[in-house]
C-alpha positions as CSV (number, residue, x, y, z in Angstrom):
1,X,116.5,81.7,96.0
2,X,115.7,83.3,99.5
3,X,115.7,80.5,102.0
4,X,112.3,80.6,104.4
5,X,112.5,79.3,107.6
6,X,109.0,79.0,109.6
7,X,109.5,76.4,112.3
8,X,112.2,76.0,114.9
9,X,113.1,72.6,113.4
10,X,113.6,74.6,110.0
11,X,116.2,77.0,111.9
12,X,117.9,73.9,113.4
13,X,118.3,71.9,110.5
14,X,119.4,75.0,108.5
15,X,122.1,75.6,110.9
16,X,123.4,72.0,110.9
17,X,123.2,71.9,107.1
18,X,125.3,74.7,106.9
19,X,127.9,73.6,109.5
20,X,128.0,70.5,107.8
21,X,128.7,71.7,104.6
22,X,131.4,73.9,105.7
23,X,132.8,71.4,108.4
24,X,135.6,69.8,106.1
25,X,136.3,73.0,104.3
26,X,137.3,74.8,107.0
27,X,140.5,72.8,107.5
28,X,141.7,73.6,103.8
29,X,143.7,76.2,102.6
30,X,141.6,78.5,100.4
31,X,142.3,79.1,96.7
32,X,144.0,82.4,96.3
33,X,141.5,83.8,94.0
34,X,138.3,83.1,96.5
35,X,136.4,86.2,98.0
36,X,136.5,86.9,101.5
37,X,133.0,87.1,103.2
38,X,133.6,90.7,104.0
39,X,134.5,91.8,100.6
40,X,131.1,90.1,99.3
41,X,129.1,91.5,102.0
42,X,130.3,95.2,101.4
43,X,129.4,94.2,97.4
44,X,126.1,93.4,98.7
45,X,125.4,96.6,100.7
46,X,126.8,98.6,97.8
47,X,124.0,97.0,95.6
48,X,121.2,98.0,98.1
49,X,122.6,101.5,98.6
50,X,122.5,102.2,94.7
51,X,118.9,101.1,94.6
52,X,117.6,103.0,97.9
53,X,119.9,106.3,97.8
54,X,117.2,108.2,96.0
55,X,115.1,107.5,98.8
56,X,117.5,108.9,101.2
57,X,119.2,105.9,102.4
58,X,123.0,106.4,103.3
59,X,125.5,103.4,103.6
60,X,127.0,102.6,106.8
61,X,130.3,100.3,105.6
62,X,131.5,100.2,109.2
63,X,128.2,98.6,110.4
64,X,126.9,96.7,107.3
65,X,124.2,98.8,107.4
66,X,121.8,101.5,105.6
67,X,120.4,104.3,107.4
68,X,117.6,107.1,106.6
69,X,116.9,110.1,108.9
70,X,113.2,111.0,108.8
71,X,111.6,113.7,111.0
72,X,112.3,112.0,114.7
73,X,113.0,108.5,113.4
74,X,116.2,106.9,112.4
75,X,115.2,103.6,110.0
76,X,117.9,100.9,109.8
77,X,118.4,98.3,107.5
78,X,121.4,96.0,108.5
79,X,122.7,92.9,106.9
80,X,123.6,89.8,109.1
81,X,126.2,87.2,108.6
82,X,125.0,83.4,108.6
83,X,126.5,81.4,111.3
84,X,128.1,79.1,109.3
85,X,129.8,81.3,106.7
86,X,133.1,80.1,105.3
87,X,135.1,82.2,102.1
88,X,134.0,80.2,99.2
89,X,131.6,78.3,100.5
90,X,128.8,79.8,102.1
91,X,128.1,83.5,102.1
92,X,124.6,83.5,103.9
93,X,123.0,87.1,104.7
94,X,119.9,88.0,106.3
95,X,118.3,91.5,106.6
96,X,117.0,93.1,109.8
97,X,114.9,96.2,110.1
98,X,115.0,98.7,112.8
99,X,113.4,101.9,114.0
100,X,114.7,104.3,116.4
101,X,114.3,108.0,117.9
102,X,116.6,109.8,120.4
103,X,113.4,111.7,121.0
104,X,111.5,109.0,122.3
105,X,114.6,107.9,124.5
106,X,114.3,111.2,126.5
107,X,110.8,110.9,126.9
108,X,110.7,107.5,128.1
109,X,113.4,108.7,130.6
110,X,111.2,111.2,132.2
111,X,107.6,110.7,131.2
112,X,107.5,107.2,130.3
113,X,108.6,104.0,132.6
114,X,112.1,105.7,133.2
115,X,113.8,102.8,131.3
116,X,115.0,105.2,128.4
117,X,115.1,103.6,124.9
118,X,115.5,104.6,121.7
119,X,114.5,101.6,120.1
120,X,110.8,101.7,118.8
121,X,110.9,98.7,117.2
122,X,113.2,95.9,115.3
123,X,112.5,92.8,113.2
124,X,113.9,90.3,110.7
125,X,113.0,91.4,107.6
126,X,110.9,88.3,107.1
127,X,109.0,88.7,110.3
128,X,107.3,92.0,108.7
129,X,105.0,89.8,106.8
130,X,101.9,88.1,107.6
131,X,103.6,84.8,107.0
132,X,106.5,85.5,109.6
133,X,109.3,83.7,108.0
134,X,112.7,84.1,108.9
135,X,114.5,84.8,105.6
136,X,117.8,84.4,104.4
137,X,120.0,84.9,101.1
138,X,122.9,82.9,99.7
139,X,125.8,85.1,98.0
140,X,128.8,82.6,97.5
141,X,128.2,82.1,93.7
142,X,129.1,84.8,91.6
143,X,126.8,83.5,88.5
144,X,123.7,83.7,91.0
145,X,124.6,86.6,93.5
146,X,122.8,89.6,91.5
147,X,119.5,87.4,91.0
148,X,119.7,87.0,95.1
149,X,120.5,90.5,95.6
150,X,117.5,91.2,93.5
151,X,115.1,89.4,95.5
152,X,116.9,90.8,98.9
153,X,115.7,94.0,97.5
154,X,112.4,93.3,96.5
155,X,111.8,92.0,99.8
156,X,113.0,95.3,101.4
157,X,110.6,97.4,99.2
158,X,107.7,95.0,99.8
159,X,108.1,94.7,103.5
160,X,111.1,97.1,105.4
161,X,109.6,100.4,103.5
162,X,105.9,100.0,103.9
163,X,106.6,99.2,107.7
164,X,108.5,102.5,107.9
165,X,106.0,104.7,106.1
166,X,103.5,103.2,108.7
167,X,105.4,104.8,111.6
168,X,106.7,107.9,109.6
169,X,105.3,110.4,112.0
170,X,104.0,110.7,115.5
171,X,100.4,111.2,113.8
172,X,100.6,107.8,112.0
173,X,101.6,106.2,115.4
174,X,97.8,105.9,116.5
175,X,97.0,103.5,114.1
176,X,100.7,101.7,113.7
177,X,100.8,100.8,117.3
178,X,97.9,98.0,116.3
179,X,99.7,96.5,113.9
180,X,101.5,93.1,115.0
181,X,104.2,92.7,112.3
182,X,106.6,95.3,114.0
183,X,106.1,95.4,117.6
184,X,104.7,93.1,120.1
185,X,105.9,94.3,123.5
186,X,102.6,95.9,125.2
187,X,104.6,98.5,127.7
188,X,106.6,99.5,124.8
189,X,103.6,99.9,122.6
190,X,101.6,101.8,125.1
191,X,104.5,104.1,125.9
192,X,105.3,105.0,122.2
193,X,101.5,106.0,121.6
194,X,101.6,108.3,124.7
195,X,104.8,109.9,123.5
196,X,103.1,110.4,120.3
197,X,100.3,112.0,122.2
198,X,97.7,109.1,121.4
199,X,96.2,108.7,124.5
200,X,92.9,107.2,123.4
201,X,95.1,104.7,121.2
202,X,97.4,103.7,124.6
203,X,94.1,103.0,126.8
204,X,92.7,101.0,123.7
205,X,96.2,99.2,123.7
206,X,95.7,98.4,127.4
207,X,92.2,97.2,127.2
208,X,92.5,94.8,124.6
209,X,95.8,93.3,125.7
210,X,94.0,92.7,129.0
211,X,90.6,91.2,127.5
212,X,93.0,88.8,125.6
213,X,95.3,87.8,128.5
214,X,93.0,87.6,131.3
215,X,95.4,85.5,133.2
216,X,97.6,88.7,133.8
217,X,94.6,90.7,135.1
218,X,95.4,90.0,138.6
219,X,99.1,90.8,138.4
220,X,97.8,94.3,136.1
221,X,95.2,95.3,139.0
222,X,97.9,94.8,141.8
223,X,100.2,96.5,140.1
224,X,97.9,99.3,139.6
225,X,96.8,99.8,142.9
226,X,100.5,99.8,144.1
227,X,101.5,102.6,141.8
228,X,98.2,104.8,142.4
229,X,98.8,104.4,146.1
230,X,102.3,105.5,146.2
231,X,102.8,108.3,143.2
232,X,106.8,108.7,144.5
233,X,107.5,105.1,143.1
234,X,110.3,105.7,140.4
235,X,110.3,103.1,138.3
236,X,108.0,99.7,137.5
237,X,109.0,96.3,137.5
238,X,110.9,95.3,134.4
239,X,107.7,93.0,133.7
240,X,105.6,94.5,130.6
241,X,102.4,94.4,132.9
242,X,103.8,96.6,135.8
243,X,104.9,98.8,132.9
244,X,101.5,99.0,131.8
245,X,99.9,99.7,135.2
246,X,102.6,102.3,135.7
247,X,101.8,104.2,132.6
248,X,98.1,103.9,133.2
249,X,98.4,105.3,136.9
250,X,100.9,107.7,135.8
251,X,99.1,109.3,132.8
252,X,95.7,108.6,134.3
253,X,94.4,106.7,131.3
254,X,90.9,105.5,131.4
255,X,90.8,101.8,131.2
256,X,87.8,99.7,131.5
257,X,87.5,97.1,134.3
258,X,88.5,93.8,133.0
259,X,87.6,90.5,134.7
């Protein structure tokens, strides 16, 4: 069944165990009837597409992904190979979930921090839950493959689809930006809130962040003063704190003084 990796030690141990398992087999000739990794992964993609196509998802075999266009957003579920995969020995797969918008990219280039991005948020599937566990599935065994894929599909339905629904349109973003399972980078969250015309949400995000990160208030105050003194500054620094200070100044957000 699904493998859940919670800590760094879990990840390290899992990788080491996987590579140990395939080490000797890598130097042996493969039997003629062994399934190729790519064939198994395409089979997995086909299984997911068959169960999700009624919701509008389309298969993109060349990217090992499923995509759905909904309004200004493109929702992506892509499968990624395990680092120790070997045909006939291990075909481990994980799922990653991404939300993109070309409209957001145009806005960020002109009205945002000028660092254009179509990326709204992206997460390994397991990180969309409160447990925040990295999840993988083993598909090498024909006998258990359908059970593994059924579990993968169930996790997508339970975690990915509700996350997509929470960010389904601009009006929903005013609430979605306060969720912490999908996106965390504060300047991107504030920028996304402003793009969706949720100024109050953007200001509240900054306020809450500064209240819980008092060690960064001094840098924020310095950057805010710099941007207010010179409106011709083209871009903030790449640091998130510089980014939110730039957005507060550029969009004249009302944020209460902290510290």
